N, C-alpha and C positions, 0 to 999 in steps of 0.2 A: 139568129136575126141577121138579115142582110140590109145593106145600105145602098141608096142610089148614089151615083157618081157625084152628083151635085152636093151631097151631104158630107162627102169624105174630105175632111180637112187636110189629110196628108197629101192629097193630090195638088194642093196649092204650093207644095214644097218640091225642091229639086236639089241635087248635088252638083255644085259648081266647081269644086276643087278638092284635091286630096294631097296629103303629104306624109312622109315618114322621115324619121331620124335614122341615124346609124342603128343597125340591129346587130346584137352580138351576145356572146356569153361573157359575163364578168368583164364588162367594159370599164367599170369603176369610174364612170363619168357622172357628174352631177345630174340627178334625174330631172331637175328643172331645166337644165341646159338641153337635155335630149328632148324634153317636151316642147321647148321653144323652137328648136330646130324643126320639128314636125309642123308646128303651128305656122311658122313663117313660110315654110315650103307650101303648105296648103293655101295660104292667103295668096301667095304669088302664083300658084297654079291656077287659081280662079281669075287672076288678073285684077285683084283687089289690093287695097292697102289696109293697114290697121285702122285708119280713119273710117273705112267702110264697115268695119265689124261692129255691130250693135247688139250682139247676143253672144252668150257663152254657155256651153253645156259640157259636162264631163261625168264620167263614172270612174271610180266610186266616190271621188272627192276626198275628204280627209279620212284616211284609213290607216292608222298606225300599225295594225296587225291584220294579216300576217306580214312579216317584214318584206318590203319591196313590192307589196301588192298595189300601192299607189305611188306614182312618181311625182305627182304635183296635184295641187287642188285649184279650184276655180279662182280663188282670191290671189294666189301666187301668180297665175298667168295673167289675170286682169291687171295686176300691179306692174308686172314686168313689161307688158306690152302697152301700158298706159291706155287701156281701152276705155271707151265711154259707151256703156251698154244700156239698152232699155229693158233687157231681160237676161237673167242668168239662172242656172240651176245645176245642182249636183246631188249625188246621193247613191247609196248602195242598194236601197230597197226599191227596185225597179224591175221591169220585165227583161231580165238579162242585161248584158252589157250594151245591147242596142237600145235599151230604154232611154238613154241620154240622147240618142239620135232621134228617136220618136218624139221626145219632149221638145227638141229643137224644131221638128216639123210642125208640131202643134203651135209653138210660139210664132213662127213665121206665118202659119195659116191664120192665126188669130190677130195678126197685125202688130204683135209686140216687138218684132224685130224683122229686119230685112235680110241680113247675112249673119248667121250664127256660126261661130267657131266651136266645133266639137272636138274633144281630144281625149285620148286614153294613153297613159304611160305607165310603164312597169320597170322595176330594176330588181326583179326577184333573183336573177343569177348572181349579181354582185352582193345582194343581201345574204346569200348563202356563204359568201367568202370561200374558204377552201374546204367547207364541210359539205355533207350531202344535202339532199333536198329537204329532209325533215327539219333542218336547221332553221328554215323560214316558216315553220308551222307553229300555230299557237300552242304553247305548253309543251313543245317538243324539244326543248334544250335551251342552252344559252345561260343557264344559271338563274337564280332568283326564284320567285314564286309566280304562279299563274292562277288566277281565279276563274274557273270555268263558268260560263254563262250560256244560256240558250241551248242550242243543239249540243254544244260541247259538254254540257253537264251529263249527257247521256252517252257520249262517245269517248271522251278523253279517259274516263276511268278504265275503259277497256283498251286503251292505247290505240284508239281508232280516230285520230284527228284528221286523217287524210280523206279527201273526196275519192281517192283511188279505191278505198275500202267501200265507201257508200255506193259508188257507181258500179263496182264489181258485183254487188248484190243484185242490182237491176239486171246486169248482164247474165248472172247465174240463173235468175228467174226466166229470162228469155231463152237461154240455152235449154233449160228444163222443159219449158212449155212447147217450144217450137223446134227443138233439135238443132239449133244453131251451133256451129262448130268453130273452133279456134282457127282452122284453116280458112274458113269463110271470113271471119273477123280480121284476119291478117291482111286481107286485100285493102282495107282502109289504110293501114300503115305502109304497105308496099306501094300503093298508088301515090301516097303522099311523098314518099322518098323519090320515086321516078320524076315527079313534077318538081320537087325541090332541086333536082340536079340541073334544072334549067333556070333556076332563080339565084342570081348572084348574091342576094341578101340572105338566103337561107342558111341556117346554122349547120345542118347536116345534109350533105349533098352526095356522099359516097354511095355506091350501089348497095342494095340490101336484098337478099334472097329469102325465099320461104324458109330455107334451112337456118339462115341467120335469125329470122324471127322466132322460130320454134326452139332454137337453142338458147335464146335470151333468158335471163333469170326471171322468175315469177315475182311479181310485186304483190298482187292480191288476186287470187284465182277468179276469173280466167285471164287476168291481165298480166302480160309480161312487160318488160321495160319499154318495148317499142309501142305498146298501147297507150303510153302516158306522154303527155306533151312535154316540150322542152323549155324549162325556165330560161328567160332571156331578159336583156335590157333593151329598151327601145320605146318609141312613141309613135303614135299615128294620129293624124288630124284630118278632119273632114269639114267642109263648108256646106252648110244647109242654107239655101237661098229661097226667097219668094220667087216663084216661077216668072211672074210678069216683070220682075225687076232684074232678071238674070239673062234675058235674051241677048244682050249686047256684050256679054262677058267674053273671056278669051276663047272658050271652046264650047261646043254644044253641051247643054246640061243633061243630066240623067234624072228622069222623072221618078218620083216615089209613087209607084202604082198602088201599093197597099202595104199596110203593116198588120202584124198579128201580135197582140199583147195579152190575150185573155189568160186567166187562171181560174178554172172552175172546180178543180179538185182541191184537196186540202193543201195549204202552203207548207208542205212537209217533204223531207227526203225519204222518210221511212213509213209514213202513214198515208201515202197516196192510195187511191182506190184500186189502181191496177199497176202493180210493180213491174209489169213488162213494158210499161211506157212511163211517161212523166208529164210535167207541165207543157212540154212541147206539143203534146196532143191538142191542148186547148189553144195555144198560140197559133198553131198551124191551121186549125179549123177556122179560127177568127180571121186569119189572113185571107183564105180563099173565099170567105163570105163577103169580102170587101173588093172583089174584082171579078170581071167577066173572064179573065184568063184562067187557065187550068194548069196542072202540073205538066201536061204535054206541051205547053207553050214555053217552058223554061229551057233556055239554051245552055246555061252553065249554073252550077250549084256550088256555093261557097258555104260550107256547113261545119259548124263548131266540132272540133275534135280534141277537146281537153282530154278525153279518153276516147279510144276508137269506137266503143259501143255507143257513145253519144251521137256520133255521125250516123251509125246504122239506125238508131232510134229516130233521129230526125228524118231520115229517108222514108221511113214508114209513116211518121206523123204528117209529113208534107204530101203524102199520097203518091210518091214516086213508085211505091210498091205497097201491097196490102200489109196489114198488121201481121207480124210473124213471118213475113216473106223477105225480110231484109237480108238474111244469110244467102239464100239462093239468088237474090237480086245482084249482090256484089260478087258472087262466087266466080273465080277465074280472073276478075278484075277488068274484063274487056268493056263491060257496060259503063264503068265509071272512069275509064281512061280518057286522056285528052282528046282522042279521036273516037270516043265511044258515044253512045246515045245520050249520056248525061255526064259531061266532063265535071269532075269533082275536085275541089280544093286544088286548083291549078297552080298555086304558088308553093304547095307543099304542106299547107295547113300548119297547125301548131305542133304536130308530131315530128316534123322535120324542119320547118321554116322558123319556128320559135313561137312561144306563148305570148301573143299580143292581144289575146281575148277577141271579142267579136269585131273590134275595129280592124284587125288584120284581115279578116274575111271580107269586110265591107270595102276596104282599100283594094283588095284583089278584084272584087266584082267590078269596081269602077274602072280600073285600068284595063280590064278585059273588055268592058263595054266601049271604052274609048279607043281600043286598039293600040294601047300603049304598054303592053306587057312584055315587049321584047321577044326573046327567044322562046318564051313559054306561051306567047300569044296563040290563041286557037286559030286554026286555019280559016274558019269562017267567023268573022267578028260577031260575037253574040249580040242579040237585040234585047234579050231579057235575062235577068239573073235573080236567083233566089239566094238570100243571105239569112242564115239562122245562127243564133248564138245562145249559149247557156245550157244548163242541165238541171235536173232535180226540180226545184220549185221556182227557178228563175229563168224563164225562157222568153225569147222574143224573135220575131222574124220580119223580114222585109222583102218585097218584090220590087225590083228596079227595072226600068225600061229606058232604052236609048231614045232620045227625042228624034 
């Protein structure tokens, strides 16, 4: 189903400001403090004050497990900033981490708010302490007992609590069906590291070669260590404003051209109808049904890389290449380089810059569109950006355009 431009409520919304806190490994700073740093930075970036903020949106809200997955919830930020809002929302059951941004667009489009403060914060690195990554997983240590529920009832008994295991099975299916190789998949990680070298906030900036990648320890076949994102501490905030009320703000706004939120397959990691793809197939198709633009119009792509295969899967789902052709599309890395046909994850993604979820990609898309990315700024300031986040059964996408 397609929609006319006049019917699309997201087109009434724009992005007027963004902000980030300090980003790092094991910062051991109060997660609410990091969250407020990002929120205040975003408000100031838009040229607003806390009195102007009348909406609040976050993902995932109150989430005590896994440890560090949520740095602050909506009520904590509302109270700390003494906000007076006409609308607020949070929750984990949404269309990927960008679902909270989409909800904010709907709120301003419906007239429930004028300027919505959206935020996402994590402290997964500090939550691990001096232990390995599994220390922050449900039922994976720390003493005491853990009652498995939902998906964990079927995975934890086999000691498979990690999404690294679940997503690796999708990747294995893709390798089997289409002949995708580890050398091809490596280009996602290698490209991310090259871009991170130009990002002063990135966690890992030292050079990485193909030999380094292939020599790294295997985590879950075919994924090695460098196919997995980097747990971090940090927060990102974004201001979603009503377009007609944002024209006189500090800088030109970024238009929300379209969103994709659909889930037409089963809401499952392992019972999807086609295990070479996932819910990104539906979200991407939904996105393109809501705009006259096409994949050829996209100048820069900031695409989720919680695991490298998720990026490859999104490239296919979004139509940058055909299904099954993701491996050849990224082979050699030239096409996705900063000076390539489709610059990809220009800040280093989560594989090198740090795991900030979909908000980190949205932040990078905005600073690129505004020409504020510093040393990593693309030579030709992009006019359009595709942002995608999530994997498995929680996926969402956005298409942004510079006004």
